[in-house]
Kinemage of the C-alpha trace (Angstrom):
@kinemage 1
@onewidth
@group {chain A} dominant
@subgroup {mainchain}
@vectorlist {calphas} color= white
{ca met a 1} P 18.717 2.267 6.995
{ca ser a 2} L 16.517 -0.807 6.714
{ca pro a 3} L 14.729 -1.683 3.450
{ca ile a 4} L 11.333 -0.797 4.922
{ca gln a 5} L 12.587 2.644 5.963
{ca leu a 6} L 13.976 3.169 2.463
{ca phe a 7} L 10.648 2.104 0.948
{ca leu a 8} L 8.713 4.565 3.135
{ca leu a 9} L 11.228 7.405 2.718
{ca pro a 10} L 9.426 9.399 -0.041
{ca gly a 11} L 6.214 9.549 1.972
{ca asn a 12} L 8.008 10.443 5.185
{ca val a 13} L 9.912 13.246 3.462
{ca ala a 14} L 6.697 14.649 1.977
{ca ser a 15} L 4.916 14.444 5.346
{ca asp a 16} L 7.811 16.186 7.075
{ca ala a 17} L 7.944 18.892 4.396
{ca leu a 18} L 4.227 19.599 4.843
{ca his a 19} L 4.544 19.530 8.657
{ca ile a 20} L 1.853 16.860 9.052
{ca glu a 21} L 1.771 15.732 12.695
{ca asp a 22} L -1.524 13.808 12.997
{ca ala a 23} L -0.804 10.059 12.713
{ca asp a 24} L -3.826 9.288 10.506
{ca ser a 25} L -3.169 12.167 8.122
{ca arg a 26} L 0.511 11.278 7.983
{ca thr a 27} L -0.352 7.676 7.095
{ca met a 28} L -2.657 8.775 4.286
{ca met a 29} L -0.096 11.215 2.860
{ca arg a 30} L 2.692 8.653 3.116
{ca thr a 31} L 0.543 6.047 1.347
{ca leu a 32} L -0.372 8.431 -1.477
{ca val a 33} L 3.169 9.660 -2.074
{ca asn a 34} L 4.696 6.191 -1.855
{ca met a 35} L 2.202 4.795 -4.363
{ca leu a 36} L 2.921 7.619 -6.795
{ca val a 37} L 6.706 7.383 -6.451
{ca trp a 38} L 7.058 3.604 -6.580
{ca asn a 39} L 4.536 3.219 -9.422
{ca leu a 40} L 6.522 5.772 -11.427
{ca val a 41} L 9.757 3.889 -10.712
{ca ala a 42} L 8.156 0.599 -11.770
{ca val a 43} L 6.829 2.083 -15.015
{ca leu a 44} L 10.185 3.642 -15.865
{ca val a 45} L 11.962 0.345 -15.221
{ca val a 46} L 9.539 -1.704 -17.341
{ca leu a 47} L 9.062 0.838 -20.153
{ca pro a 48} L 12.285 0.021 -22.071
{ca phe a 49} L 11.185 -3.620 -22.356
{ca ile a 50} L 7.878 -2.833 -24.074
């Protein structure tokens, strides 16, 4: 699995789970989920240093 596929994995899993087939809708869902997941990861990584 390439790094880009790993980065997009949460959004792809969510899109597959919701059975989204339309390319535009899938892109929007993938973008939303990836932003939420990776922002949460970033906050949890930085939080102990604050």
